C-alpha positions in Angstrom: 283.6 183.8 -77.8 284.7 183.2 -81.4 285.0 179.4 -80.7 281.4 179.3 -79.4 280.1 181.1 -82.5 282.1 178.7 -84.8 280.7 175.6 -83.0 277.1 177.1 -83.3 277.7 177.6 -87.0 278.9 174.0 -87.5 275.9 172.7 -85.6 273.5 174.7 -87.9 275.4 173.4 -91.0 275.2 169.8 -89.7 271.5 170.1 -89.1 270.9 171.5 -92.6 273.0 168.8 -94.2 271.1 166.1 -92.3 267.8 167.6 -93.5 269.0 167.7 -97.1 270.3 164.1 -97.1 267.0 163.0 -95.5 265.0 164.9 -98.1 266.9 163.1 -100.9 267.0 159.6 -99.3 263.4 159.2 -98.1 261.8 159.2 -101.6 264.4 156.8 -102.9 263.8 154.4 -100.0 260.0 154.7 -100.4 260.2 153.9 -104.1 262.4 150.9 -103.5 260.0 149.6 -100.9 257.0 150.1 -103.2 258.7 148.3 -106.1 259.7 145.4 -103.8 256.1 145.1 -102.6 254.9 145.0 -106.2 257.4 142.4 -107.3 256.9 140.1 -104.3 253.1 140.2 -104.7 253.5 139.3 -108.4 255.8 136.4 -107.5 253.4 135.2 -104.8 250.5 134.9 -107.2 252.6 133.1 -109.8 253.1 136.0 -112.1 256.1 137.4 -113.9 257.3 140.9 -113.3 258.1 142.4 -116.7 257.8 145.9 -118.1 256.9 147.3 -114.6 253.7 145.2 -114.6 252.7 141.8 -113.2 252.0 139.5 -116.2 250.8 136.0 -116.4 253.9 135.1 -118.5 256.6 136.9 -120.6 254.4 136.4 -123.7 250.9 137.0 -122.1 250.6 140.6 -120.9 247.4 140.0 -118.9 247.7 141.0 -115.3 248.2 137.9 -113.1 245.1 136.9 -111.2 245.2 137.8 -107.5 247.9 140.5 -108.0 245.6 143.4 -107.2 244.1 141.6 -104.2 247.7 141.0 -102.8 248.5 144.7 -103.3 245.3 145.7 -101.5 245.8 143.3 -98.6 249.4 144.4 -98.0 248.5 148.0 -97.6 248.2 149.2 -101.1 250.4 151.4 -103.2 
């Protein structure tokens, strides 16, 4: 009987650990996917990804033309 209770406790602990790991990992993965989408759209329209924005060049901080359209077409952020 003690063995069965021990196995049940380990199962509960395992389920809780899986939930905690998933709660930590999901936001990290979502953020990485969002950043990758932004960078690829910027590159596709000929822009430069700098300072977390899509710029025409390193010296011109204007948003690259077509960047927002690319983001919208690919599902938005």
